[in-house]
Phi, psi and omega in degrees: 000311182292321179295324178294316180298319179294324179293324180296314178294319175302317176296321179295314180295321175300320179296319175296316176299317182297321180294319182285327181294337181277350178283130180286141173060032180276118182282153181308316183290332179287322178296317180300320177296317181291325178293321175302317184285322193258349183234005178234099185302329181291343174297340185263019182303326185270358183263342182234162188285332176207162190302334183295343183267350190300311181297320179297315180296321178295318177301321180294318179295322184294314185290334180282330186301311181301329182288331180212061190296323181287334179277331190258339187307306185293324179294316179299317180296316174302316180297317178302313176300315179304310187293323178295321176297316179297320182291321184274341182076011181233140179236121181252155180296324181297312178298319180296316178299318177295320180295316176297329175295314175298322179297317181301318179288327178292327177294322175295321178296321179296319180291333184276352182283120174268125182264102183241356182210172175295327179296319178297324181294315180296320180295317177299318180291324180292315179299312181295324181290317180293322173298315181300315181299315185288322183295318179301326183278314186276325186243314177102334183225162182104350183297312181300329178291319176300316180297313181295320177300309183297314184286329177288322180295323187256014179301135185297344179297345181277359173102002178275145180292125181289135180278163173247180189295336178293319186272338190226069193293341181274342182304315183300330180292318178297315182296324180296310183298316179293325178298317177302316182293318180293324177298315183294322184256005177056049178252165176271128177292155178298311180208163171259192187224141177280135184250117176295169183304312179213122174209140170258109187288147185292340176241321181266357176058233181278344189267010175311317178302342181277343184304317178296334175290322175298317176305310184296322178298319176299315180296316176299314177303314178300315181296325182290342184297319189239003182269132178239349179298124188297320184293320181290319179298322179293324178293319177295321178298321181292323174296318177298318179298321181289318175303312183300317181294316181293317183292319183299326182264000187288140173222145181299130182282152174057026179298343178289347181273352188293328183301329180286339189246336194226152174285169187295321181294317178298317179299317177298319177290323178295318179294315179299316181298318179300319182295317183287327178292321175300312179295324177297322181290322174298320180289318175300315177296322177301313182287336176286335179270323186230132178280170175306139182101343177243131178054037182290330182298315179299315179298319183291326179296312180295323181296313180297320178299318176298314182296326177292324175300310178307311187286321183294315179299317179296321179298314183288316190262348185064021178227144172281146175297144179254159179054046183235017184304314185299302181293333178295312184291318181301320181283326184294323182296340181277350182288126183246339178289131183299316181293323178292327178296318182295317176299320179298316180301322178295328182282349178304321182292339177275325188245347171268140194319126179296329182280002184232074186299327177295329177287320176299315177301314182292326177296319179295317177298314180302309182301313178300322181285318179297314179300321176297315177299318183295319183295328181266006182061036182268343179221150181262337181212144185297328182278358173262354178291151177290339179275141180230146178281054182222148170302142192256349181265118180280085179295322179257125182286120183297337181293345177291349180262354183285143176294131181275000000 
């Protein structure tokens, strides 16, 4: 058994070496980076929601590279640098500069990609997601533009058969990132996502089925901005009531099957992640119906429940939940006790994406300012504040994603 497993690993490594040897003009240091990305599952700890997905994610990266090596190479290299920095805990200007150079070339590759088939769609989502991950770490801004570009390019309205989460595991990541931005700025998302009967997503775990409800909340939030017609407002309020009812009773499906696929620590984190996304959706729906000062007790109950889930999962598993930036911020704005607010700011480093230090910094500033505005009755809802939990300097010009 052990010798068979060893032979399989050796064959896998030979396949990676052959794939890298086929890449033109690959420098020795670049090969070392790609080997780090493609042959060490633990290097992908920050890319997936739990350790059980590391090998699966790595296999996916390896199998996609031979099909489009020139399109993916620079994005993979940027991602490898990002992950090495996260693993070592140190960031050098030289590494960041090199990473930005690869990002720039990968962005050109993304723009050159014509999406004519479902395979092209999957490739576009893969390239865009890996770019978004690296950009958040190395630059900090420009991620929503990447997401809108990719999702707009692959929008099913252009006539391509839409993939589902089984075939296109990166799509949900782009949709999540864009949804976060749309909630903050009260915009309409580019597209929603098809949900298979049962899937544990590599980043959203068990809570993938909640993503369409966040999409609907974004659409309603955008509609509420400028509508004064009483009948339309009543219809939107009815939609909010419907979403609230469904989300309140929602439970992750087939959770009894998790024992067969995941270890106990991963199961704890997957269930906790699902709970906080459910509570986050309830809080967003609640604040669309009620401004600060109205029904605050219920919002505070859900917020405390979410914060307890974050902490309990960390205490049990010794790991912080991943990919929970959205529900953490939504719950954090509802914290009213001064001492708890201080503690919540400390938790930003645990629950806002580790690969995005600029986002962590922006989240701390945002929470402090929104709490101040709320205390002084200067804003009625957190998403109406002039302050946003986003890096504010547009390092990447969004116009570079426009079709020429």
